[in-house]
C-alpha positions as CSV (number, residue, x, y, z in Angstrom):
1,M,33.8,164.8,27.4
2,G,35.2,161.8,29.2
3,Q,36.5,161.8,32.7
4,T,39.9,163.5,33.0
5,L,42.5,161.3,34.7
6,S,45.9,162.0,36.1
7,A,49.0,159.9,36.9
8,S,52.2,160.3,38.6
9,P,55.1,161.2,36.2
10,A,56.8,157.9,36.9
11,N,54.1,155.8,35.3
12,L,52.3,158.3,33.0
13,L,53.0,156.4,29.7
14,D,51.9,153.1,31.2
15,A,48.8,154.7,32.6
16,I,47.8,156.3,29.3
17,V,48.4,153.1,27.4
18,A,46.3,151.1,29.9
19,A,43.5,153.7,29.6
20,S,43.7,153.6,25.8
21,R,43.2,149.8,25.9
22,R,40.2,150.1,28.2
23,I,38.6,152.9,26.2
24,T,39.1,151.1,22.9
25,A,37.6,147.9,24.3
26,S,34.6,149.9,25.5
27,R,34.1,151.6,22.1
28,R,34.4,148.2,20.3
29,A,31.7,146.9,22.6
30,A,29.5,149.8,21.6
31,E,30.2,149.7,17.9
32,S,31.5,146.5,16.1
33,V,34.5,146.3,13.9
34,S,32.3,145.7,10.9
35,A,30.2,148.8,11.6
36,V,33.3,151.0,11.9
37,A,34.7,149.5,8.8
38,V,31.6,150.5,6.9
39,R,32.1,154.1,8.0
40,A,35.8,154.0,7.3
41,A,35.1,152.8,3.7
42,R,33.2,156.0,3.0
43,R,36.4,158.0,3.5
44,E,39.3,158.4,1.2
45,P,42.4,158.8,3.4
46,R,45.4,160.5,1.9
47,G,48.4,158.8,3.5
48,A,50.6,159.6,0.6
49,A,49.6,163.3,0.7
50,F,50.5,163.5,4.4
51,R,54.0,162.2,3.8
52,E,54.4,164.5,0.7
53,A,53.4,167.5,2.8
54,L,56.1,166.8,5.3
55,A,58.8,166.2,2.6
56,R,58.2,169.4,0.6
57,S,61.5,171.1,-0.1
58,G,62.7,174.6,0.6
59,R,61.0,175.1,3.9
60,L,60.5,173.5,7.3
61,N,57.1,171.9,7.2
62,V,54.8,172.3,10.2
63,I,52.3,169.8,11.6
64,A,50.2,172.3,13.7
65,E,48.4,170.6,16.6
66,C,44.9,171.1,18.1
67,K,45.2,170.2,21.8
68,R,43.0,171.4,24.6
69,R,44.9,169.9,27.5
70,S,48.4,168.7,28.3
71,P,49.3,166.5,31.3
72,S,52.3,168.6,31.9
73,R,50.7,172.1,31.6
74,G,47.0,171.5,32.2
75,I,44.3,173.3,30.2
76,L,45.8,175.1,27.2
77,R,42.7,176.6,25.7
78,P,39.5,176.7,27.9
79,D,37.4,177.8,24.9
80,Y,38.6,175.0,22.7
81,R,37.2,175.1,19.1
82,P,39.4,172.7,17.1
83,A,37.8,173.3,13.7
84,E,38.3,177.1,14.1
85,I,41.9,176.5,15.3
86,A,42.6,174.2,12.4
87,G,41.2,176.8,10.0
88,S,43.7,179.4,11.3
89,Y,46.5,176.8,10.9
90,E,45.5,176.3,7.3
91,Q,45.3,180.0,6.6
92,G,48.8,180.4,8.2
93,G,50.4,177.9,5.8
94,A,50.7,174.8,8.0
95,S,51.5,171.6,6.1
96,A,49.3,169.3,8.1
97,V,47.1,169.4,11.2
98,S,47.4,167.1,14.2
99,V,44.3,166.5,16.3
100,L,44.5,165.0,19.9
101,T,41.8,162.4,20.3
102,E,42.9,160.9,23.6
103,P,40.1,161.7,26.1
104,A,41.3,160.8,29.5
105,F,44.5,162.8,29.8
106,F,44.3,165.3,26.9
107,D,40.5,166.0,26.8
108,G,40.5,164.8,23.2
109,S,37.7,163.3,21.2
110,L,37.1,161.6,17.9
111,A,34.4,164.2,17.3
112,H,37.2,166.8,17.3
113,L,38.8,164.9,14.4
114,E,35.6,164.8,12.5
115,D,35.1,168.5,13.0
116,V,38.6,169.4,11.8
117,R,38.2,167.1,8.8
118,A,35.0,169.1,7.8
119,A,36.8,172.4,8.3
120,V,40.2,172.0,6.4
121,S,41.6,170.4,3.3
122,L,45.1,169.8,4.8
123,P,46.2,166.2,5.6
124,I,45.2,165.3,9.2
125,L,47.1,163.2,11.8
126,R,45.2,161.4,14.5
127,K,47.3,162.0,17.6
128,D,46.6,159.3,20.2
129,F,48.1,156.3,21.9
130,I,47.2,153.7,19.3
131,V,47.6,150.1,20.4
132,D,44.9,148.4,18.5
133,E,43.9,148.0,14.8
134,Y,40.3,149.1,15.8
135,Q,41.8,152.6,16.4
136,L,43.1,152.7,12.9
137,L,39.6,152.1,11.5
138,E,38.3,154.8,13.8
139,A,41.0,157.1,12.5
140,R,40.0,156.5,8.9
141,A,36.3,156.7,9.7
142,G,36.9,160.1,11.4
143,G,38.7,161.5,8.4
144,A,42.4,161.1,9.4
145,D,45.1,160.6,6.8
146,A,47.8,159.5,9.2
147,V,48.2,158.1,12.7
148,L,50.8,158.5,15.4
149,L,52.4,155.2,16.5
150,I,54.7,155.3,19.5
151,V,57.5,152.8,19.7
152,A,57.6,152.8,23.5
153,A,53.8,152.0,23.6
154,C,54.0,148.9,21.5
155,S,55.8,145.6,21.2
156,S,57.9,145.1,18.1
157,V,55.2,142.7,16.7
158,E,52.4,145.2,17.5
159,L,54.3,148.1,15.8
160,T,54.9,146.1,12.6
161,T,51.3,145.0,12.5
162,L,50.0,148.5,13.1
163,I,52.2,150.1,10.4
164,E,51.2,147.4,7.9
165,S,47.5,147.6,8.7
166,A,47.6,151.4,8.6
167,G,49.2,151.3,5.1
168,S,46.5,148.8,3.9
169,M,43.9,151.3,5.0
170,G,45.6,154.2,3.1
171,L,46.9,155.8,6.3
172,A,50.4,157.0,6.8
173,S,52.2,156.3,10.0
174,L,54.3,158.9,11.9
175,V,56.4,156.7,14.2
176,E,57.5,158.3,17.3
177,V,60.9,157.5,18.9
178,H,63.0,158.7,21.9
179,T,66.2,156.8,21.5
180,A,68.6,155.5,18.8
181,D,67.4,151.9,19.7
182,E,63.8,152.9,19.1
183,I,64.8,154.4,15.7
184,R,66.2,151.0,14.7
185,Q,63.0,149.3,15.9
186,A,61.0,151.7,13.9
187,I,63.0,151.1,10.7
188,D,62.8,147.3,11.2
189,A,59.0,147.6,11.6
190,G,58.8,149.5,8.3
191,A,58.6,153.1,9.3
192,T,59.4,155.7,6.7
193,T,58.3,158.8,8.6
194,I,60.0,159.1,12.0
195,G,59.2,161.7,14.7
196,V,61.8,162.4,17.4
197,N,60.0,163.4,20.6
198,S,62.2,165.4,23.0
199,R,59.7,164.8,25.8
200,N,60.2,161.7,28.0
201,L,56.6,160.3,28.2
202,K,57.4,158.6,31.5
203,T,58.6,161.7,33.3
204,L,57.3,164.5,31.1
205,E,60.7,166.1,31.1
206,V,61.8,167.8,27.9
207,N,65.4,167.3,26.8
208,R,66.0,169.4,23.8
209,S,69.3,167.7,23.1
210,T,67.4,164.5,22.1
211,C,66.6,166.0,18.7
212,D,70.2,167.0,18.2
213,V,71.6,163.6,19.2
214,L,69.1,161.6,17.1
215,A,69.0,163.7,13.9
216,G,72.0,161.9,12.4
217,E,70.5,158.5,13.3
218,I,67.6,158.7,11.0
219,P,68.6,157.1,7.6
220,P,68.3,158.8,4.2
221,G,64.9,158.4,2.6
222,C,63.1,158.7,5.9
223,V,61.2,161.9,6.6
224,A,62.5,163.3,9.9
225,V,60.1,165.1,12.2
226,A,61.0,167.0,15.4
227,E,58.4,166.8,18.2
228,S,57.9,168.7,21.5
229,G,59.9,171.5,23.1
230,V,59.5,174.1,20.4
231,R,59.2,177.5,22.0
232,S,60.7,180.0,19.7
233,M,61.8,180.8,16.1
234,E,65.4,180.1,17.3
235,D,64.3,176.6,18.1
236,I,62.7,176.3,14.6
237,R,65.8,177.5,12.8
238,H,68.0,175.2,14.8
239,L,65.9,172.1,13.9
240,A,66.0,173.0,10.2
241,A,69.7,173.5,10.4
242,I,70.4,170.1,11.9
243,G,68.4,168.2,9.3
244,Y,64.7,168.0,10.2
245,Q,62.2,168.3,7.3
246,A,59.2,168.9,9.5
247,V,58.3,169.9,13.0
248,L,55.2,169.1,15.1
249,I,54.1,172.1,17.2
250,G,51.3,172.0,19.8
251,E,51.6,174.0,23.0
252,W,53.5,177.0,21.5
253,L,50.8,177.5,18.8
254,M,47.9,176.8,21.2
255,A,49.2,179.6,23.5
256,Q,48.8,182.2,20.7
257,G,45.6,184.0,20.0
258,D,46.3,184.0,16.3
259,P,49.0,181.5,15.2
260,R,48.9,182.6,11.6
261,T,51.7,185.1,11.9
262,T,54.0,182.5,13.5
263,L,53.2,180.0,10.8
264,H,53.8,182.5,8.1
265,A,57.3,183.2,9.6
266,I,58.2,179.5,9.8
267,A,57.2,179.0,6.2
268,Q,60.0,181.5,5.2
269,I,62.7,179.3,6.8
270,G,64.4,177.3,4.2
271,S,66.0,174.0,5.0
272,P,68.7,173.1,2.5
273,A,70.6,171.1,5.2
274,T,67.5,168.9,5.5
275,L,67.4,168.1,1.9
276,E,71.1,167.4,1.6
277,R,71.3,165.2,4.7
278,R,68.2,163.2,4.1
279,G,68.2,162.6,0.4
280,L,64.6,163.8,0.1
281,E,65.0,165.9,-3.0
282,D,63.0,163.4,-5.0
283,V,60.6,162.1,-2.4
284,P,57.2,161.8,-4.3
């Protein structure tokens, strides 16, 4: 496991992005692009399956997250076994699994991604601070079907390039936003699956009204995903009611000894408002 770092809330996003660039440069020096590309070519990513899983009708679809540590809450699971956790998510009816691979602030690892890929058949999201096409190759080589791309962590040119490159590799992109302006940037860059994060990555504060305010800003045809701040079934029902087709849940599930019961309960929540507002009835 790599060295765990910390940063003051005021510059956390910048610190993580800078660390991500350094770590990626180090890994590229250790394994060439061509070598990673050979490993990536052995995988068959299912980007379309990831998006389909989030757009399924009649329920609020869950991306269940494997995460050992959070900068805001510290260690979430000392005895962290991502493959075992992901297996319980699949048994509980999750639509997809998210795996934290960022090592410096979240204690993540690409090995965790590989372990989860070997353990479950669900579509898998590589959750990291991706700023380089090399990381996309790593994601495919590790068995991911999708990657998280954060608008606030990229320039407009970088975001467009990463979305296009991910697509050419068969990877879906979950594009994370925090403001209406970022939604417009995401759409302009080609995003079709948008995640609204209610946590401010610079301050770590969670503002649950963010998902409420931005729900109506996501255009029809895009899959809308709510991220962060989910703590109860009441939160889940509210997100379904205001038009989200999917929700990413990490810390709440990680805090439970057996998340299957919660996932079974979430699967029973229908989301007719989502389908009507997003025009996703016929999403392939």
